[in-house]
PDB file of N, CA, C and O in Angstrom, chain B, residues numbered from 101:
ATOM      1  N   MET B 101       0.635  -1.040  -0.293  1.00  0.00           N
ATOM      2  CA  MET B 101      -0.405  -0.164   0.055  1.00  0.00           C
ATOM      3  C   MET B 101       0.804   1.301   0.105  1.00  0.00           C
ATOM      4  O   MET B 101       0.583   2.263  -0.631  1.00  0.00           O
ATOM      5  N   LEU B 102       1.805   1.292   0.869  1.00  0.00           N
ATOM      6  CA  LEU B 102       3.073   2.555   0.715  1.00  0.00           C
ATOM      7  C   LEU B 102       3.649   2.871  -0.332  1.00  0.00           C
ATOM      8  O   LEU B 102       3.943   4.030  -0.625  1.00  0.00           O
ATOM      9  N   ALA B 103       3.981   1.439  -1.322  1.00  0.00           N
ATOM     10  CA  ALA B 103       4.365   1.464  -2.250  1.00  0.00           C
ATOM     11  C   ALA B 103       4.044   2.397  -3.409  1.00  0.00           C
ATOM     12  O   ALA B 103       4.862   3.158  -3.926  1.00  0.00           O
ATOM     13  N   TRP B 104       2.749   2.259  -3.769  1.00  0.00           N
ATOM     14  CA  TRP B 104       1.709   2.834  -4.478  1.00  0.00           C
ATOM     15  C   TRP B 104       1.576   4.007  -4.046  1.00  0.00           C
ATOM     16  O   TRP B 104       2.276   4.747  -4.737  1.00  0.00           O
ATOM     17  N   PHE B 105       1.006   4.599  -3.210  1.00  0.00           N
ATOM     18  CA  PHE B 105       1.323   5.944  -2.656  1.00  0.00           C
ATOM     19  C   PHE B 105       2.619   6.439  -3.201  1.00  0.00           C
ATOM     20  O   PHE B 105       2.683   7.065  -4.259  1.00  0.00           O
ATOM     21  N   ILE B 106       3.708   6.130  -2.420  1.00  0.00           N
ATOM     22  CA  ILE B 106       5.204   6.655  -2.635  1.00  0.00           C
ATOM     23  C   ILE B 106       4.715   6.920  -4.502  1.00  0.00           C
ATOM     24  O   ILE B 106       4.351   8.036  -4.871  1.00  0.00           O
ATOM     25  N   PHE B 107       4.794   5.705  -5.507  1.00  0.00           N
ATOM     26  CA  PHE B 107       4.319   6.062  -6.872  1.00  0.00           C
ATOM     27  C   PHE B 107       4.103   6.966  -7.097  1.00  0.00           C
ATOM     28  O   PHE B 107       4.890   7.829  -7.488  1.00  0.00           O
ATOM     29  N   TRP B 108       2.707   7.082  -6.884  1.00  0.00           N
ATOM     30  CA  TRP B 108       1.726   8.134  -7.073  1.00  0.00           C
ATOM     31  C   TRP B 108       2.452   9.180  -6.761  1.00  0.00           C
ATOM     32  O   TRP B 108       2.976   9.752  -7.716  1.00  0.00           O
ATOM     33  N   ILE B 109       2.707   9.745  -5.364  1.00  0.00           N
ATOM     34  CA  ILE B 109       3.356  10.864  -4.986  1.00  0.00           C
ATOM     35  C   ILE B 109       4.319  11.260  -6.191  1.00  0.00           C
ATOM     36  O   ILE B 109       4.112  12.350  -6.724  1.00  0.00           O
ATOM     37  N   ALA B 110       5.535  10.320  -6.745  1.00  0.00           N
ATOM     38  CA  ALA B 110       6.271  10.930  -7.175  1.00  0.00           C
ATOM     39  C   ALA B 110       5.701  10.915  -8.864  1.00  0.00           C
ATOM     40  O   ALA B 110       6.323  11.689  -9.592  1.00  0.00           O
ATOM     41  N   ALA B 111       4.573  10.100  -9.538  1.00  0.00           N
ATOM     42  CA  ALA B 111       4.274  10.306 -10.880  1.00  0.00           C
ATOM     43  C   ALA B 111       3.731  12.020 -10.429  1.00  0.00           C
ATOM     44  O   ALA B 111       3.897  12.711 -11.434  1.00  0.00           O
ATOM     45  N   ILE B 112       3.537  12.306 -10.038  1.00  0.00           N
ATOM     46  CA  ILE B 112       2.626  13.822  -9.619  1.00  0.00           C
ATOM     47  C   ILE B 112       3.861  14.804  -9.637  1.00  0.00           C
ATOM     48  O   ILE B 112       4.152  15.771 -10.341  1.00  0.00           O
ATOM     49  N   VAL B 113       4.363  14.274  -8.763  1.00  0.00           N
ATOM     50  CA  VAL B 113       5.878  15.636  -9.100  1.00  0.00           C
ATOM     51  C   VAL B 113       5.981  15.441 -10.079  1.00  0.00           C
ATOM     52  O   VAL B 113       5.111  16.046 -10.706  1.00  0.00           O
ATOM     53  N   ALA B 114       6.925  14.597 -11.005  1.00  0.00           N
ATOM     54  CA  ALA B 114       7.424  14.134 -12.427  1.00  0.00           C
ATOM     55  C   ALA B 114       6.444  15.015 -13.261  1.00  0.00           C
ATOM     56  O   ALA B 114       6.828  15.748 -14.173  1.00  0.00           O
ATOM     57  N   ILE B 115       5.054  14.873 -12.842  1.00  0.00           N
ATOM     58  CA  ILE B 115       4.384  15.317 -14.219  1.00  0.00           C
ATOM     59  C   ILE B 115       4.302  16.976 -14.094  1.00  0.00           C
ATOM     60  O   ILE B 115       4.284  17.784 -15.022  1.00  0.00           O
ATOM     61  N   GLY B 116       4.260  17.220 -12.751  1.00  0.00           N
ATOM     62  CA  GLY B 116       4.020  18.794 -12.509  1.00  0.00           C
ATOM     63  C   GLY B 116       5.368  19.244 -12.694  1.00  0.00           C
ATOM     64  O   GLY B 116       5.427  20.461 -12.516  1.00  0.00           O
ATOM     65  N   GLY B 117       6.741  18.605 -13.052  1.00  0.00           N
ATOM     66  CA  GLY B 117       7.726  19.293 -13.029  1.00  0.00           C
ATOM     67  C   GLY B 117       8.013  19.200 -15.174  1.00  0.00           C
ATOM     68  O   GLY B 117       8.356  20.097 -15.946  1.00  0.00           O
ATOM     69  N   GLN B 118       7.705  17.867 -15.420  1.00  0.00           N
ATOM     70  CA  GLN B 118       8.346  18.129 -17.339  1.00  0.00           C
ATOM     71  C   GLN B 118       6.539  18.713 -17.825  1.00  0.00           C
ATOM     72  O   GLN B 118       6.213  18.258 -18.922  1.00  0.00           O
ATOM     73  N   ILE B 119       5.736  19.370 -17.328  1.00  0.00           N
ATOM     74  CA  ILE B 119       4.573  20.239 -18.174  1.00  0.00           C
ATOM     75  C   ILE B 119       5.039  21.361 -18.309  1.00  0.00           C
ATOM     76  O   ILE B 119       4.820  22.001 -19.337  1.00  0.00           O
ATOM     77  N   PRO B 120       5.823  21.873 -17.248  1.00  0.00           N
ATOM     78  CA  PRO B 120       6.519  23.364 -17.563  1.00  0.00           C
ATOM     79  C   PRO B 120       7.753  23.267 -18.523  1.00  0.00           C
ATOM     80  O   PRO B 120       7.980  24.020 -19.470  1.00  0.00           O
ATOM     81  N   LEU B 121       8.559  22.136 -18.079  1.00  0.00           N
ATOM     82  CA  LEU B 121       9.272  22.281 -19.251  1.00  0.00           C
ATOM     83  C   LEU B 121       8.772  22.082 -20.629  1.00  0.00           C
ATOM     84  O   LEU B 121       9.046  22.922 -21.486  1.00  0.00           O
ATOM     85  N   ILE B 122       8.076  21.058 -20.909  1.00  0.00           N
ATOM     86  CA  ILE B 122       7.253  21.082 -22.376  1.00  0.00           C
ATOM     87  C   ILE B 122       6.546  22.303 -22.772  1.00  0.00           C
ATOM     88  O   ILE B 122       6.387  22.507 -23.975  1.00  0.00           O
ATOM     89  N   VAL B 123       6.147  23.054 -21.998  1.00  0.00           N
ATOM     90  CA  VAL B 123       5.468  24.209 -22.074  1.00  0.00           C
ATOM     91  C   VAL B 123       6.421  25.539 -22.331  1.00  0.00           C
ATOM     92  O   VAL B 123       5.790  26.419 -22.917  1.00  0.00           O
ATOM     93  N   ALA B 124       7.857  25.910 -22.016  1.00  0.00           N
ATOM     94  CA  ALA B 124       8.785  26.725 -22.164  1.00  0.00           C
ATOM     95  C   ALA B 124       9.381  25.718 -23.878  1.00  0.00           C
ATOM     96  O   ALA B 124       9.160  26.076 -25.035  1.00  0.00           O
ATOM     97  N   ALA B 125       9.732  25.136 -23.662  1.00  0.00           N
ATOM     98  CA  ALA B 125      10.154  24.408 -25.052  1.00  0.00           C
ATOM     99  C   ALA B 125       9.215  24.842 -26.211  1.00  0.00           C
ATOM    100  O   ALA B 125       9.657  25.350 -27.241  1.00  0.00           O
ATOM    101  N   TRP B 126       8.065  24.644 -26.015  1.00  0.00           N
ATOM    102  CA  TRP B 126       7.269  24.673 -26.743  1.00  0.00           C
ATOM    103  C   TRP B 126       7.223  26.423 -27.317  1.00  0.00           C
ATOM    104  O   TRP B 126       7.057  26.770 -28.486  1.00  0.00           O
ATOM    105  N   ARG B 127       7.375  27.119 -26.406  1.00  0.00           N
ATOM    106  CA  ARG B 127       7.082  28.453 -26.674  1.00  0.00           C
ATOM    107  C   ARG B 127       8.340  29.249 -27.325  1.00  0.00           C
ATOM    108  O   ARG B 127       8.206  30.139 -28.165  1.00  0.00           O
ATOM    109  N   LEU B 128       9.613  28.782 -26.798  1.00  0.00           N
ATOM    110  CA  LEU B 128      10.587  28.881 -27.200  1.00  0.00           C
ATOM    111  C   LEU B 128      11.025  28.159 -28.870  1.00  0.00           C
ATOM    112  O   LEU B 128      11.835  28.614 -29.676  1.00  0.00           O
ATOM    113  N   TYR B 129      10.421  27.280 -28.957  1.00  0.00           N
ATOM    114  CA  TYR B 129      10.392  27.050 -30.728  1.00  0.00           C
ATOM    115  C   TYR B 129       9.421  28.196 -31.319  1.00  0.00           C
ATOM    116  O   TYR B 129       9.750  29.171 -31.994  1.00  0.00           O
ATOM    117  N   ARG B 130       8.134  27.814 -30.882  1.00  0.00           N
ATOM    118  CA  ARG B 130       7.363  28.684 -31.592  1.00  0.00           C
ATOM    119  C   ARG B 130       7.772  29.899 -31.700  1.00  0.00           C
ATOM    120  O   ARG B 130       8.037  30.210 -32.861  1.00  0.00           O
ATOM    121  N   HIS B 131       7.997  31.101 -30.547  1.00  0.00           N
ATOM    122  CA  HIS B 131       8.266  32.490 -30.829  1.00  0.00           C
ATOM    123  C   HIS B 131       9.467  32.602 -29.967  1.00  0.00           C
ATOM    124  O   HIS B 131       9.316  32.840 -28.769  1.00  0.00           O
ATOM    125  N   PRO B 132      10.790  32.431 -30.540  1.00  0.00           N
ATOM    126  CA  PRO B 132      11.964  32.720 -30.189  1.00  0.00           C
ATOM    127  C   PRO B 132      12.403  34.134 -30.021  1.00  0.00           C
ATOM    128  O   PRO B 132      12.422  34.871 -31.007  1.00  0.00           O
ATOM    129  N   ALA B 133      12.837  34.667 -28.573  1.00  0.00           N
ATOM    130  CA  ALA B 133      13.031  35.688 -28.227  1.00  0.00           C
ATOM    131  C   ALA B 133      14.458  36.023 -28.865  1.00  0.00           C
ATOM    132  O   ALA B 133      15.400  35.230 -28.847  1.00  0.00           O
ATOM    133  N   PRO B 134      14.501  37.403 -29.479  1.00  0.00           N
ATOM    134  CA  PRO B 134      15.836  37.776 -29.864  1.00  0.00           C
ATOM    135  C   PRO B 134      16.868  37.794 -28.954  1.00  0.00           C
ATOM    136  O   PRO B 134      16.713  38.076 -27.766  1.00  0.00           O
ATOM    137  N   ALA B 135      18.008  37.478 -29.514  1.00  0.00           N
ATOM    138  CA  ALA B 135      19.254  37.314 -28.654  1.00  0.00           C
ATOM    139  C   ALA B 135      20.034  38.600 -28.235  1.00  0.00           C
ATOM    140  O   ALA B 135      19.962  39.484 -29.089  1.00  0.00           O
ATOM    141  N   PRO B 136      20.782  38.925 -27.096  1.00  0.00           N
ATOM    142  CA  PRO B 136      21.731  40.227 -27.234  1.00  0.00           C
ATOM    143  C   PRO B 136      22.982  39.881 -28.382  1.00  0.00           C
ATOM    144  O   PRO B 136      23.110  38.741 -28.831  1.00  0.00           O
ATOM    145  N   ALA B 137      23.766  40.870 -28.739  1.00  0.00           N
ATOM    146  CA  ALA B 137      24.277  41.020 -29.410  1.00  0.00           C
ATOM    147  C   ALA B 137      25.650  39.664 -28.901  1.00  0.00           C
ATOM    148  O   ALA B 137      25.516  39.343 -27.720  1.00  0.00           O
ATOM    149  N   ASN B 138      26.376  39.213 -29.349  1.00  0.00           N
ATOM    150  CA  ASN B 138      26.950  38.238 -29.159  1.00  0.00           C
ATOM    151  C   ASN B 138      26.952  37.235 -27.878  1.00  0.00           C
ATOM    152  O   ASN B 138      27.778  36.652 -27.176  1.00  0.00           O
ATOM    153  N   VAL B 139      25.522  37.379 -27.990  1.00  0.00           N
ATOM    154  CA  VAL B 139      24.976  35.913 -27.015  1.00  0.00           C
ATOM    155  C   VAL B 139      24.218  34.622 -28.013  1.00  0.00           C
ATOM    156  O   VAL B 139      23.211  34.738 -28.712  1.00  0.00           O
ATOM    157  N   PRO B 140      24.832  33.744 -27.865  1.00  0.00           N
ATOM    158  CA  PRO B 140      24.918  32.341 -28.518  1.00  0.00           C
ATOM    159  C   PRO B 140      23.358  32.130 -28.262  1.00  0.00           C
ATOM    160  O   PRO B 140      23.024  32.343 -27.096  1.00  0.00           O
ATOM    161  N   ARG B 141      22.043  31.638 -29.397  1.00  0.00           N
ATOM    162  CA  ARG B 141      21.266  31.037 -29.268  1.00  0.00           C
ATOM    163  C   ARG B 141      21.397  29.409 -30.054  1.00  0.00           C
ATOM    164  O   ARG B 141      21.869  28.973 -31.104  1.00  0.00           O
ATOM    165  N   SER B 142      20.614  28.806 -28.747  1.00  0.00           N
ATOM    166  CA  SER B 142      20.292  27.004 -28.942  1.00  0.00           C
ATOM    167  C   SER B 142      18.939  27.258 -30.040  1.00  0.00           C
ATOM    168  O   SER B 142      18.112  28.155 -30.202  1.00  0.00           O
ATOM    169  N   ASP B 143      19.198  26.101 -30.595  1.00  0.00           N
ATOM    170  CA  ASP B 143      18.119  25.943 -31.664  1.00  0.00           C
ATOM    171  C   ASP B 143      16.866  25.341 -30.765  1.00  0.00           C
ATOM    172  O   ASP B 143      17.024  24.410 -29.975  1.00  0.00           O
ATOM    173  N   GLY B 144      15.609  25.997 -30.994  1.00  0.00           N
ATOM    174  CA  GLY B 144      14.504  26.077 -30.375  1.00  0.00           C
ATOM    175  C   GLY B 144      13.732  24.360 -30.903  1.00  0.00           C
ATOM    176  O   GLY B 144      12.836  23.873 -30.214  1.00  0.00           O
ATOM    177  N   ARG B 145      14.127  23.818 -31.861  1.00  0.00           N
ATOM    178  CA  ARG B 145      13.576  22.742 -32.289  1.00  0.00           C
ATOM    179  C   ARG B 145      14.357  21.371 -31.791  1.00  0.00           C
ATOM    180  O   ARG B 145      13.929  20.231 -31.966  1.00  0.00           O
ATOM    181  N   ALA B 146      15.617  21.732 -31.123  1.00  0.00           N
ATOM    182  CA  ALA B 146      16.754  21.156 -30.479  1.00  0.00           C
ATOM    183  C   ALA B 146      16.312  20.479 -29.389  1.00  0.00           C
ATOM    184  O   ALA B 146      16.290  19.309 -29.008  1.00  0.00           O
ATOM    185  N   ASP B 147      15.783  22.112 -28.782  1.00  0.00           N
ATOM    186  CA  ASP B 147      15.309  22.127 -27.425  1.00  0.00           C
ATOM    187  C   ASP B 147      13.895  21.603 -27.044  1.00  0.00           C
ATOM    188  O   ASP B 147      13.586  21.436 -25.864  1.00  0.00           O
ATOM    189  N   LEU B 148      13.220  21.402 -27.862  1.00  0.00           N
ATOM    190  CA  LEU B 148      11.746  21.071 -27.907  1.00  0.00           C
ATOM    191  C   LEU B 148      12.293  19.457 -28.175  1.00  0.00           C
ATOM    192  O   LEU B 148      11.887  18.683 -27.307  1.00  0.00           O
ATOM    193  N   GLY B 149      12.805  19.084 -28.812  1.00  0.00           N
ATOM    194  CA  GLY B 149      13.301  17.425 -29.184  1.00  0.00           C
ATOM    195  C   GLY B 149      13.389  16.787 -27.806  1.00  0.00           C
ATOM    196  O   GLY B 149      12.615  16.084 -27.157  1.00  0.00           O
ATOM    197  N   TRP B 150      15.076  17.471 -27.503  1.00  0.00           N
ATOM    198  CA  TRP B 150      15.149  17.127 -26.108  1.00  0.00           C
ATOM    199  C   TRP B 150      14.499  16.584 -25.126  1.00  0.00           C
ATOM    200  O   TRP B 150      14.464  15.463 -24.620  1.00  0.00           O
ATOM    201  N   THR B 151      13.886  17.782 -24.912  1.00  0.00           N
ATOM    202  CA  THR B 151      13.059  17.823 -23.712  1.00  0.00           C
ATOM    203  C   THR B 151      11.478  17.050 -24.061  1.00  0.00           C
ATOM    204  O   THR B 151      10.673  16.946 -23.136  1.00  0.00           O
ATOM    205  N   LEU B 152      11.238  16.695 -25.017  1.00  0.00           N
ATOM    206  CA  LEU B 152      10.218  15.584 -25.380  1.00  0.00           C
ATOM    207  C   LEU B 152      11.132  13.961 -25.595  1.00  0.00           C
ATOM    208  O   LEU B 152      10.664  12.830 -25.732  1.00  0.00           O
ATOM    209  N   VAL B 153      12.198  14.306 -25.566  1.00  0.00           N
ATOM    210  CA  VAL B 153      12.493  12.562 -25.400  1.00  0.00           C
ATOM    211  C   VAL B 153      12.884  12.309 -23.917  1.00  0.00           C
ATOM    212  O   VAL B 153      13.104  11.183 -23.471  1.00  0.00           O
ATOM    213  N   THR B 154      12.947  13.373 -23.247  1.00  0.00           N
ATOM    214  CA  THR B 154      13.384  13.221 -21.920  1.00  0.00           C
ATOM    215  C   THR B 154      12.265  13.150 -21.042  1.00  0.00           C
ATOM    216  O   THR B 154      12.425  12.578 -19.964  1.00  0.00           O
ATOM    217  N   ALA B 155      11.233  13.604 -21.310  1.00  0.00           N
ATOM    218  CA  ALA B 155       9.548  13.256 -20.777  1.00  0.00           C
ATOM    219  C   ALA B 155       9.378  11.634 -20.922  1.00  0.00           C
ATOM    220  O   ALA B 155       9.272  10.851 -19.978  1.00  0.00           O
ATOM    221  N   LEU B 156       9.377  11.278 -22.421  1.00  0.00           N
ATOM    222  CA  LEU B 156       9.033  10.371 -23.041  1.00  0.00           C
ATOM    223  C   LEU B 156       9.902   8.810 -22.211  1.00  0.00           C
ATOM    224  O   LEU B 156       9.449   7.667 -22.266  1.00  0.00           O
ATOM    225  N   ALA B 157      11.310   9.266 -21.440  1.00  0.00           N
ATOM    226  CA  ALA B 157      11.920   8.283 -20.891  1.00  0.00           C
ATOM    227  C   ALA B 157      11.692   8.169 -19.456  1.00  0.00           C
ATOM    228  O   ALA B 157      11.905   7.175 -18.762  1.00  0.00           O
ATOM    229  N   THR B 158      11.197   9.393 -19.061  1.00  0.00           N
ATOM    230  CA  THR B 158      10.607   9.224 -17.591  1.00  0.00           C
ATOM    231  C   THR B 158       9.301   8.453 -17.544  1.00  0.00           C
ATOM    232  O   THR B 158       8.881   7.790 -16.595  1.00  0.00           O
ATOM    233  N   LEU B 159       8.780   8.631 -18.618  1.00  0.00           N
ATOM    234  CA  LEU B 159       7.726   8.151 -18.602  1.00  0.00           C
ATOM    235  C   LEU B 159       7.684   5.864 -18.987  1.00  0.00           C
ATOM    236  O   LEU B 159       6.833   4.982 -18.870  1.00  0.00           O
ATOM    237  N   ALA B 160       8.484   5.904 -19.234  1.00  0.00           N
ATOM    238  CA  ALA B 160       8.782   4.950 -19.513  1.00  0.00           C
ATOM    239  C   ALA B 160       9.432   3.906 -18.593  1.00  0.00           C
ATOM    240  O   ALA B 160       8.962   2.769 -18.635  1.00  0.00           O
ATOM    241  N   LEU B 161      10.704   4.221 -17.569  1.00  0.00           N
ATOM    242  CA  LEU B 161      10.520   4.669 -16.384  1.00  0.00           C
ATOM    243  C   LEU B 161       9.544   4.183 -15.017  1.00  0.00           C
ATOM    244  O   LEU B 161       9.728   3.272 -14.209  1.00  0.00           O
ATOM    245  N   PHE B 162       8.432   5.204 -15.132  1.00  0.00           N
ATOM    246  CA  PHE B 162       7.332   5.113 -14.226  1.00  0.00           C
ATOM    247  C   PHE B 162       6.711   3.651 -14.603  1.00  0.00           C
ATOM    248  O   PHE B 162       6.631   2.727 -13.794  1.00  0.00           O
ATOM    249  N   GLY B 163       6.301   3.593 -15.913  1.00  0.00           N
ATOM    250  CA  GLY B 163       5.808   2.149 -16.598  1.00  0.00           C
ATOM    251  C   GLY B 163       6.385   1.237 -16.154  1.00  0.00           C
ATOM    252  O   GLY B 163       5.877   0.259 -15.605  1.00  0.00           O
ATOM    253  N   ALA B 164       7.437   1.432 -16.325  1.00  0.00           N
ATOM    254  CA  ALA B 164       8.602   0.271 -15.734  1.00  0.00           C
ATOM    255  C   ALA B 164       8.668  -0.157 -14.197  1.00  0.00           C
ATOM    256  O   ALA B 164       8.726  -1.327 -13.819  1.00  0.00           O
ATOM    257  N   ALA B 165       8.650   1.019 -13.330  1.00  0.00           N
ATOM    258  CA  ALA B 165       7.900   1.000 -12.119  1.00  0.00           C
ATOM    259  C   ALA B 165       6.688   0.524 -11.799  1.00  0.00           C
ATOM    260  O   ALA B 165       6.548  -0.339 -10.932  1.00  0.00           O
ATOM    261  N   TYR B 166       5.711   1.033 -12.461  1.00  0.00           N
ATOM    262  CA  TYR B 166       4.611   0.695 -12.349  1.00  0.00           C
ATOM    263  C   TYR B 166       4.505  -0.747 -12.191  1.00  0.00           C
ATOM    264  O   TYR B 166       4.016  -1.318 -11.216  1.00  0.00           O
ATOM    265  N   LEU B 167       4.972  -1.259 -13.169  1.00  0.00           N
ATOM    266  CA  LEU B 167       4.806  -2.663 -13.296  1.00  0.00           C
ATOM    267  C   LEU B 167       5.523  -3.856 -12.380  1.00  0.00           C
ATOM    268  O   LEU B 167       5.400  -5.081 -12.349  1.00  0.00           O
ATOM    269  N   ALA B 168       6.430  -2.776 -11.565  1.00  0.00           N
ATOM    270  CA  ALA B 168       7.054  -3.966 -10.906  1.00  0.00           C
ATOM    271  C   ALA B 168       6.500  -3.613  -9.124  1.00  0.00           C
ATOM    272  O   ALA B 168       6.984  -3.989  -8.056  1.00  0.00           O
ATOM    273  N   LEU B 169       5.058  -2.567  -9.496  1.00  0.00           N
ATOM    274  CA  LEU B 169       4.744  -2.817  -7.863  1.00  0.00           C
ATOM    275  C   LEU B 169       4.333  -4.083  -7.730  1.00  0.00           C
ATOM    276  O   LEU B 169       4.030  -4.915  -8.584  1.00  0.00           O
ATOM    277  N   PRO B 170       4.366  -4.155  -6.113  1.00  0.00           N
ATOM    278  CA  PRO B 170       3.787  -5.514  -5.395  1.00  0.00           C
ATOM    279  C   PRO B 170       2.040  -5.566  -5.667  1.00  0.00           C
ATOM    280  O   PRO B 170       1.373  -6.499  -5.221  1.00  0.00           O
TER     281      PRO B 170
END
């Protein structure tokens, strides 16, 4: 019972952390802000891609943890 509780609390925290990251990467991709002079700018597509890959990897880990619950 405690394992289920801890799992769902961790899942809610992870989802609560991933959603703002995805939203921020999406906004950067859709509306890139102009960078000041001599400041390098990352590619918005790459930032969004890595953010989505990280979210999917987190989802896969939570799926494996869910299947391993007693």
